[in-house]
N, C-alpha and C positions, 0 to 999 in steps of 0.2 A: 409432575415437573413442577418445580418451584419457581414462583415468580418474585422478582425483588422491583420495590418501587422507591425512587430517590427523587426528592425535590433539589433542583439544581438550576443554575444560570449558564447560559451560553455565553463565553466571554466575547469580548470585541474581536478577537482573534479567531473565533468559532471553535474554541475547544471547550469540551464538556468534561468536567471533574466529577469522578465518582468516588464513594468511599471504598477503602481498602478491603476487598473481599477474595481471600486466597482460594476459596472453593470455586471461584468462577475462572481462576487463572487458566489459561490454554484452553478454553472452551469457545465454540462458536456460540454467539448470542445474537439475538434479534433486538433491535433498538428502535422503539416508537416515541416519537417526540409529539407531545401534546401541549401546546401553548397555553399558559394560564390566562384566564380572563382577567382584564385590567379593571380594577375598581372605577366605577363611574363617579366622576366628581360632579356634584350638584352644586347649584348656586345656593347661597344662603337665603332663606326668605326674610321678608320684613320683620316678621314676628320674631324669628330667632335672632336677627340683629338687634332688635330692640331688647329682648331678654338678655342677651349677651352684655349689652352696653349698660343696662339698667339694674341687673340683677344684684342685690345687696348694696344699692346705692344708699338706702335709707336704714340699713340694718342697725346702725348704731343710734339711731334717734329714738327717744321715747315716744310713746302714744300721743303726748301732749305736744310735742315738737313736730311730730308729723302732721298732726291735725292743724296746728298753726302754720305750717308750711304749705298745706293744702289750701287753707283759708286764704293766705296771702296771694297764691297764685290765682285762685279763682276770682278773688277781688280785683287783682290787675287785669285779668283776662276780660272781665265783663263791666269795665268802667263805662 
């Protein structure tokens, strides 16, 4: 016996659509429905948020400009 597997969605009206398979016409079949697992949505961590926000923020700066920006920041921070 040959088995067929199709991924499909049950409509709001409860209808299941299957591909056109003439070899199955006028045959008794058994239908088993296995719900797919829903992906788990996880919260973004603080590190991921930081990286997303700041990645590439300084990519266009030269090393000297970056060093000057760091110096200025630290100087202001530790007044």
